[in-house]
N, CA, C and O atoms as a DFTB+ gen file, in Angstrom:
492 C
 N C O
     1  1       0.842      -1.184       0.000
     2  2       0.000       0.000       0.000
     3  2       0.885       1.243       0.000
     4  3       1.869       1.312       0.735
     5  1       0.532       2.214      -0.820
     6  2       1.271       3.465      -0.926
     7  2       0.467       4.555      -0.214
     8  3      -0.710       4.759      -0.508
     9  1       1.109       5.246       0.718
    10  2       0.458       6.341       1.435
    11  2       0.693       7.642       0.674
    12  3       1.833       8.030       0.419
    13  1      -0.400       8.306       0.317
    14  2      -0.344       9.567      -0.427
    15  2      -0.695      10.698       0.533
    16  3      -1.750      10.680       1.167
    17  1       0.203      11.688       0.636
    18  2      -0.042      12.850       1.494
    19  2      -0.145      14.068       0.585
    20  3       0.857      14.563       0.069
    21  1      -1.368      14.539       0.401
    22  2      -1.615      15.658      -0.516
    23  2      -2.884      16.352      -0.061
    24  3      -3.899      15.700       0.184
    25  1      -2.833      17.688       0.055
    26  2      -4.005      18.432       0.516
    27  2      -4.825      19.038      -0.616
    28  3      -5.912      19.561      -0.369
    29  1      -4.336      18.981      -1.843
    30  2      -5.111      19.478      -2.984
    31  2      -5.840      18.300      -3.622
    32  3      -5.206      17.361      -4.103
    33  1      -7.170      18.348      -3.624
    34  2      -7.985      17.217      -4.055
    35  2      -7.693      16.796      -5.498
    36  3      -7.638      15.599      -5.782
    37  1      -7.506      17.747      -6.410
    38  2      -7.250      17.385      -7.809
    39  2      -5.961      16.583      -7.959
    40  3      -5.925      15.583      -8.677
    41  1      -4.916      17.021      -7.287
    42  2      -3.634      16.306      -7.368
    43  2      -3.752      14.966      -6.646
    44  3      -3.258      13.947      -7.128
    45  1      -4.405      14.977      -5.496
    46  2      -4.632      13.749      -4.731
    47  2      -5.315      12.700      -5.617
    48  3      -4.905      11.539      -5.640
    49  1      -6.344      13.109      -6.334
    50  2      -7.094      12.205      -7.199
    51  2      -6.224      11.693      -8.339
    52  3      -6.247      10.500      -8.642
    53  1      -5.462      12.568      -8.971
    54  2      -4.595      12.167     -10.081
    55  2      -3.561      11.146      -9.607
    56  3      -3.333      10.139     -10.278
    57  1      -2.940      11.395      -8.467
    58  2      -1.920      10.500      -7.924
    59  2      -2.535       9.143      -7.579
    60  3      -1.992       8.093      -7.921
    61  1      -3.667       9.189      -6.902
    62  2      -4.351       7.959      -6.499
    63  2      -4.742       7.125      -7.724
    64  3      -4.503       5.917      -7.753
    65  1      -5.340       7.762      -8.732
    66  2      -5.763       7.038      -9.932
    67  2      -4.578       6.458     -10.691
    68  3      -4.646       5.323     -11.164
    69  1      -3.493       7.219     -10.815
    70  2      -2.313       6.736     -11.537
    71  2      -1.731       5.494     -10.861
    72  3      -1.390       4.517     -11.528
    73  1      -1.622       5.542      -9.541
    74  2      -1.049       4.406      -8.820
    75  2      -1.976       3.197      -8.841
    76  3      -1.516       2.066      -8.996
    77  1      -3.280       3.428      -8.687
    78  2      -4.221       2.311      -8.699
    79  2      -4.300       1.659     -10.080
    80  3      -4.416       0.438     -10.185
    81  1      -4.236       2.472     -11.141
    82  2      -4.230       1.916     -12.499
    83  2      -2.991       1.072     -12.740
    84  3      -3.017       0.153     -13.558
    85  1      -1.902       1.376     -12.034
    86  2      -0.655       0.616     -12.173
    87  2      -0.641      -0.612     -11.258
    88  3       0.318      -1.385     -11.261
    89  1      -1.717      -0.786     -10.472
    90  2      -1.817      -1.975      -9.644
    91  2      -1.454      -1.791      -8.184
    92  3      -1.425      -2.762      -7.428
    93  1      -1.178      -0.562      -7.777
    94  2      -0.844      -0.298      -6.379
    95  2      -2.104      -0.017      -5.572
    96  3      -3.037       0.614      -6.068
    97  1      -2.131      -0.483      -4.339
    98  2      -3.176      -0.082      -3.404
    99  2      -2.742       1.243      -2.796
   100  3      -1.547       1.471      -2.604
   101  1      -3.691       2.119      -2.490
   102  2      -3.345       3.431      -1.951
   103  2      -4.146       3.754      -0.696
   104  3      -5.220       3.203      -0.452
   105  1      -3.593       4.654       0.078
   106  2      -4.287       5.253       1.221
   107  2      -4.007       6.744       1.143
   108  3      -2.935       7.154       0.699
   109  1      -4.965       7.559       1.574
   110  2      -4.852       9.012       1.469
   111  2      -4.781       9.633       2.864
   112  3      -5.537       9.272       3.765
   113  1      -3.850      10.576       3.012
   114  2      -3.809      11.417       4.211
   115  2      -3.814      12.863       3.715
   116  3      -2.879      13.276       3.030
   117  1      -4.847      13.640       4.046
   118  2      -4.923      15.012       3.544
   119  2      -4.038      15.997       4.309
   120  3      -3.968      17.169       3.942
   121  1      -3.363      15.540       5.365
   122  2      -2.478      16.436       6.115
   123  2      -1.251      15.666       6.595
   124  3      -1.273      14.440       6.711
   125  1      -0.190      16.406       6.868
   126  2       1.035      15.795       7.374
   127  2       0.789      15.147       8.728
   128  3       1.287      14.055       9.003
   129  1       0.025      15.821       9.565
   130  2      -0.248      15.296      10.901
   131  2      -0.962      13.951      10.833
   132  3      -0.623      13.019      11.562
   133  1      -1.956      13.861       9.950
   134  2      -2.683      12.602       9.790
   135  2      -1.760      11.523       9.239
   136  3      -1.836      10.367       9.655
   137  1      -0.892      11.895       8.307
   138  2       0.050      10.931       7.730
   139  2       0.977      10.356       8.797
   140  3       1.220       9.149       8.828
   141  1       1.491      11.215       9.667
   142  2       2.402      10.746      10.723
   143  2       1.664       9.784      11.651
   144  3       2.225       8.768      12.062
   145  1       0.427      10.091      11.980
   146  2      -0.376       9.194      12.824
   147  2      -0.542       7.836      12.148
   148  3      -0.388       6.799      12.792
   149  1      -0.853       7.838      10.857
   150  2      -1.018       6.583      10.121
   151  2       0.291       5.805      10.056
   152  3       0.308       4.590      10.258
   153  1       1.374       6.498       9.778
   154  2       2.684       5.843       9.669
   155  2       3.085       5.230      11.014
   156  3       3.523       4.081      11.071
   157  1       2.937       5.986      12.071
   158  2       3.331       5.472      13.393
   159  2       2.502       4.257      13.782
   160  3       2.995       3.356      14.461
   161  1       1.250       4.233      13.356
   162  2       0.390       3.110      13.706
   163  2       0.568       1.902      12.803
   164  3       0.341       0.770      13.231
   165  1       0.971       2.129      11.555
   166  2       0.965       1.030      10.574
   167  2       2.114       1.083       9.573
   168  3       1.914       0.711       8.417
   169  1       3.301       1.527       9.962
   170  2       4.339       1.744       8.954
   171  2       4.625       0.485       8.130
   172  3       4.949       0.587       6.947
   173  1       4.514      -0.663       8.720
   174  2       4.838      -1.865       7.971
   175  2       3.757      -2.216       6.942
   176  3       3.997      -3.030       6.051
   177  1       2.576      -1.613       7.058
   178  2       1.538      -1.841       6.067
   179  2       1.747      -0.992       4.818
   180  3       1.154      -1.271       3.776
   181  1       2.581       0.040       4.909
   182  2       2.841       0.913       3.770
   183  2       4.157       0.527       3.123
   184  3       5.142       0.237       3.801
   185  1       4.154       0.528       1.795
   186  2       5.362       0.168       1.059
   187  2       6.130       1.397       0.602
   188  3       7.325       1.319       0.316
   189  1       5.438       2.541       0.532
   190  2       6.085       3.772       0.086
   191  2       5.237       4.959       0.520
   192  3       4.055       4.825       0.838
   193  1       5.877       6.124       0.523
   194  2       5.219       7.384       0.856
   195  2       5.361       8.321      -0.335
   196  3       6.466       8.546      -0.828
   197  1       4.243       8.864      -0.792
   198  2       4.235       9.899      -1.825
   199  2       3.673      11.134      -1.136
   200  3       2.500      11.164      -0.762
   201  1       4.518      12.160      -0.968
   202  2       4.073      13.322      -0.204
   203  2       4.347      14.635      -0.913
   204  3       5.409      14.840      -1.502
   205  1       3.368      15.514      -0.840
   206  2       3.586      16.902      -1.242
   207  2       4.489      17.503      -0.167
   208  3       4.482      17.034       0.971
   209  1       5.250      18.511      -0.501
   210  2       6.134      19.133       0.489
   211  2       5.416      20.233       1.248
   212  3       5.444      20.267       2.479
   213  1       4.773      21.132       0.516
   214  2       4.081      22.253       1.165
   215  2       2.631      21.874       1.412
   216  3       1.809      21.865       0.496
   217  1       2.335      21.561       2.662
   218  2       1.001      21.125       3.068
   219  2       0.390      22.142       4.006
   220  3       1.100      22.897       4.671
   221  1      -0.936      22.158       4.058
   222  2      -1.600      23.003       5.056
   223  2      -1.305      22.430       6.435
   224  3      -1.085      21.227       6.580
   225  1      -1.300      23.275       7.427
   226  2      -1.003      22.796       8.776
   227  2       0.415      23.163       9.174
   228  3       1.086      23.927       8.481
   229  1       0.859      22.624      10.275
   230  2       2.160      23.009      10.817
   231  2       3.325      22.201      10.263
   232  3       4.464      22.668      10.274
   233  1       3.053      21.000       9.781
   234  2       4.124      20.131       9.303
   235  2       4.236      20.156       7.783
   236  3       3.274      20.453       7.075
   237  1       5.437      19.834       7.300
   238  2       5.687      19.742       5.856
   239  2       5.907      18.282       5.467
   240  3       6.025      17.401       6.318
   241  1       5.956      18.061       4.178
   242  2       6.279      16.726       3.671
   243  2       7.675      16.287       4.079
   244  3       7.922      15.097       4.273
   245  1       8.597      17.252       4.212
   246  2       9.954      16.914       4.679
   247  2       9.853      16.218       6.041
   248  3      10.507      15.204       6.284
   249  1       9.023      16.782       6.919
   250  2       8.891      16.247       8.280
   251  2       8.203      14.889       8.292
   252  3       8.571      14.015       9.076
   253  1       7.204      14.705       7.427
   254  2       6.545      13.397       7.339
   255  2       7.573      12.334       6.947
   256  3       7.623      11.258       7.544
   257  1       8.387      12.645       5.943
   258  2       9.401      11.693       5.476
   259  2      10.399      11.356       6.584
   260  3      10.768      10.195       6.761
   261  1      10.827      12.359       7.316
   262  2      11.791      12.109       8.396
   263  2      11.187      11.238       9.488
   264  3      11.866      10.374      10.042
   265  1       9.909      11.461       9.801
   266  2       9.223      10.619      10.795
   267  2       9.154       9.172      10.300
   268  3       9.405       8.239      11.064
   269  1       8.817       8.990       9.035
   270  2       8.743       7.637       8.466
   271  2      10.100       6.951       8.527
   272  3      10.190       5.769       8.860
   273  1      11.154       7.692       8.206
   274  2      12.500       7.115       8.216
   275  2      13.005       6.823       9.632
   276  3      13.875       5.970       9.805
   277  1      12.480       7.509      10.638
   278  2      12.855       7.183      12.014
   279  2      12.316       5.805      12.391
   280  3      12.938       5.074      13.162
   281  1      11.160       5.462      11.843
   282  2      10.544       4.164      12.126
   283  2      11.155       3.077      11.246
   284  3      11.468       1.988      11.727
   285  1      11.322       3.371       9.972
   286  2      11.872       2.413       9.005
   287  2      12.912       3.138       8.154
   288  3      12.548       3.859       7.225
   289  1      14.219       2.958       8.458
   290  2      15.283       3.736       7.809
   291  2      15.340       3.643       6.284
   292  3      15.852       4.561       5.643
   293  1      14.841       2.589       5.696
   294  2      14.901       2.429       4.236
   295  2      13.576       2.748       3.548
   296  3      13.405       2.445       2.367
   297  1      12.640       3.355       4.272
   298  2      11.298       3.597       3.733
   299  2      11.364       4.424       2.452
   300  3      11.953       5.505       2.463
   301  1      10.771       3.949       1.330
   302  2      10.805       4.691       0.061
   303  2       9.941       5.955       0.115
   304  3       8.781       5.915       0.524
   305  1      10.533       7.074      -0.308
   306  2       9.852       8.366      -0.271
   307  2       9.879       9.009      -1.660
   308  3      10.927       9.080      -2.302
   309  1       8.722       9.473      -2.110
   310  2       8.646      10.292      -3.316
   311  2       8.046      11.628      -2.901
   312  3       6.934      11.693      -2.377
   313  1       8.805      12.690      -3.145
   314  2       8.333      14.048      -2.842
   315  2       7.715      14.649      -4.091
   316  3       8.184      14.406      -5.203
   317  1       6.656      15.438      -3.908
   318  2       6.049      16.197      -5.002
   319  2       6.079      17.668      -4.599
   320  3       5.722      18.018      -3.474
   321  1       6.504      18.525      -5.520
   322  2       6.520      19.955      -5.190
   323  2       6.462      20.801      -6.445
   324  3       6.895      20.390      -7.522
   325  1       5.919      21.985      -6.279
   326  2       5.956      22.968      -7.341
   327  2       6.945      24.073      -7.025
   328  3       7.393      24.785      -7.924
   329  1       7.291      24.223      -5.742
   330  2       8.099      25.373      -5.335
   331  2       9.329      25.027      -4.508
   332  3      10.250      25.841      -4.428
   333  1       9.378      23.866      -3.899
   334  2      10.444      23.585      -2.930
   335  2      11.551      22.669      -3.466
   336  3      12.328      22.124      -2.681
   337  1      11.632      22.495      -4.774
   338  2      12.616      21.573      -5.350
   339  2      14.051      21.921      -4.963
   340  3      14.870      21.027      -4.751
   341  1      14.355      23.198      -4.872
   342  2      15.731      23.607      -4.562
   343  2      16.149      23.200      -3.151
   344  3      17.342      23.162      -2.850
   345  1      15.185      22.895      -2.284
   346  2      15.491      22.521      -0.904
   347  2      15.699      21.021      -0.709
   348  3      16.018      20.578       0.394
   349  1      15.519      20.233      -1.780
   350  2      15.598      18.776      -1.650
   351  2      16.950      18.327      -1.103
   352  3      17.005      17.453      -0.239
   353  1      18.027      18.910      -1.590
   354  2      19.361      18.487      -1.151
   355  2      19.553      18.673       0.356
   356  3      20.233      17.870       0.995
   357  1      18.965      19.713       0.921
   358  2      19.168      19.966       2.347
   359  2      18.098      19.334       3.236
   360  3      18.369      19.051       4.404
   361  1      16.894      19.106       2.716
   362  2      15.806      18.577       3.538
   363  2      15.412      17.140       3.205
   364  3      14.916      16.420       4.070
   365  1      15.624      16.726       1.983
   366  2      15.167      15.403       1.564
   367  2      15.954      14.290       2.223
   368  3      17.124      14.460       2.564
   369  1      15.306      13.153       2.399
   370  2      15.989      12.008       2.976
   371  2      16.725      11.255       1.870
   372  3      16.341      11.350       0.704
   373  1      17.773      10.511       2.214
   374  2      18.510       9.739       1.201
   375  2      17.601       8.726       0.508
   376  3      16.577       8.314       1.053
   377  1      17.995       8.333      -0.702
   378  2      17.251       7.327      -1.466
   379  2      15.789       7.705      -1.652
   380  3      14.894       6.877      -1.478
   381  1      15.560       8.948      -2.002
   382  2      14.219       9.425      -2.304
   383  2      14.219       9.990      -3.717
   384  3      15.271      10.195      -4.322
   385  1      13.024      10.235      -4.226
   386  2      12.884      10.811      -5.568
   387  2      12.036      12.066      -5.457
   388  3      11.054      12.101      -4.716
   389  1      12.424      13.096      -6.199
   390  2      11.678      14.348      -6.225
   391  2      11.005      14.501      -7.583
   392  3      11.661      14.411      -8.621
   393  1       9.697      14.732      -7.573
   394  2       8.947      15.031      -8.794
   395  2       8.491      16.481      -8.724
   396  3       7.837      16.888      -7.764
   397  1       8.838      17.256      -9.741
   398  2       8.452      18.659      -9.776
   399  2       7.133      18.786     -10.530
   400  3       6.994      18.309     -11.656
   401  1       6.161      19.445      -9.881
   402  2       4.847      19.673     -10.498
   403  2       4.981      20.715     -11.597
   404  3       5.753      21.660     -11.438
   405  1       4.271      20.583     -12.687
   406  2       3.399      19.462     -13.024
   407  2       4.219      18.288     -13.562
   408  3       5.201      18.491     -14.276
   409  1       3.823      17.077     -13.225
   410  2       4.468      15.881     -13.740
   411  2       3.401      14.964     -14.312
   412  3       2.227      15.058     -13.951
   413  1       3.816      14.081     -15.203
   414  2       2.870      13.134     -15.810
   415  2       2.620      11.980     -14.846
   416  3       3.530      11.571     -14.124
   417  1       1.403      11.450     -14.826
   418  2       1.121      10.300     -13.969
   419  2       2.119       9.154     -14.174
   420  3       2.491       8.476     -13.216
   421  1       2.548       8.943     -15.414
   422  2       3.505       7.859     -15.683
   423  2       4.831       8.088     -14.959
   424  3       5.485       7.127     -14.556
   425  1       5.236       9.351     -14.790
   426  2       6.472       9.640     -14.055
   427  2       6.351       9.195     -12.606
   428  3       7.302       8.665     -12.030
   429  1       5.186       9.411     -12.024
   430  2       4.946       9.001     -10.639
   431  2       5.004       7.481     -10.515
   432  3       5.663       6.953      -9.620
   433  1       4.319       6.782     -11.409
   434  2       4.308       5.316     -11.370
   435  2       5.730       4.781     -11.531
   436  3       6.125       3.846     -10.834
   437  1       6.497       5.368     -12.445
   438  2       7.882       4.956     -12.650
   439  2       8.711       5.181     -11.387
   440  3       9.512       4.326     -11.009
   441  1       8.522       6.327     -10.737
   442  2       9.283       6.641      -9.519
   443  2       8.970       5.648      -8.400
   444  3       9.879       5.149      -7.738
   445  1       7.689       5.365      -8.192
   446  2       7.310       4.412      -7.144
   447  2       7.873       3.033      -7.476
   448  3       8.450       2.374      -6.611
   449  1       7.709       2.599      -8.715
   450  2       8.208       1.284      -9.122
   451  2       9.715       1.191      -8.955
   452  3      10.244       0.172      -8.512
   453  1      10.400       2.274      -9.318
   454  2      11.862       2.290      -9.208
   455  2      12.310       2.155      -7.747
   456  3      13.216       1.377      -7.448
   457  1      11.683       2.905      -6.840
   458  2      12.061       2.819      -5.439
   459  2      11.711       1.471      -4.821
   460  3      12.434       0.968      -3.960
   461  1      10.622       0.899      -5.255
   462  2      10.212      -0.396      -4.705
   463  2      10.840      -1.568      -5.439
   464  3      10.850      -2.694      -4.941
   465  1      11.371      -1.290      -6.640
   466  2      11.953      -2.365      -7.447
   467  2      10.955      -3.495      -7.591
   468  3      11.273      -4.659      -7.347
   469  1       9.733      -3.135      -7.995
   470  2       8.620      -4.082      -7.913
   471  2       8.541      -5.076      -9.049
   472  3       8.820      -4.771     -10.208
   473  1       8.154      -6.261      -8.673
   474  2       7.757      -7.254      -9.626
   475  2       6.270      -7.479      -9.491
   476  3       5.594      -7.833     -10.458
   477  1       5.751      -7.270      -8.265
   478  2       4.335      -7.482      -7.977
   479  2       3.794      -6.250      -7.262
   480  3       3.874      -6.186      -6.036
   481  1       3.244      -5.265      -7.981
   482  2       2.835      -4.020      -7.363
   483  2       1.633      -4.109      -6.422
   484  3       1.421      -3.186      -5.636
   485  1       0.849      -5.167      -6.468
   486  2      -0.375      -5.194      -5.680
   487  2      -0.164      -5.501      -4.207
   488  3      -1.086      -5.323      -3.412
   489  1       1.004      -5.951      -3.825
   490  2       1.216      -6.282      -2.402
   491  2       1.506      -5.057      -1.571
   492  3       1.707      -5.165      -0.361
């Protein structure tokens, strides 16, 4: 299952549909705070995190990723951003992928598949 953290419904829907069409199961968290709660409760149920960086609320996608990596150091992270790409080197976690908005749904599927090195995306 791939956890999607995105507060804009249109992007959330596009990401969810692209991943589901590629055979991935998804879960949605509309805020960083909710994502951290889900990760802390079920990190082993998630295979990857796809997070926007600039989210409403007090936390950012950078912080969600760091929380996930504290629980599981190799957790696959894909960041999505329209404005914060230049900060990836200083804030992003190792072995992550950055997608700059706007991106094609196929780019997202490729990024998730690449990080997971998947043969069977439905698990």
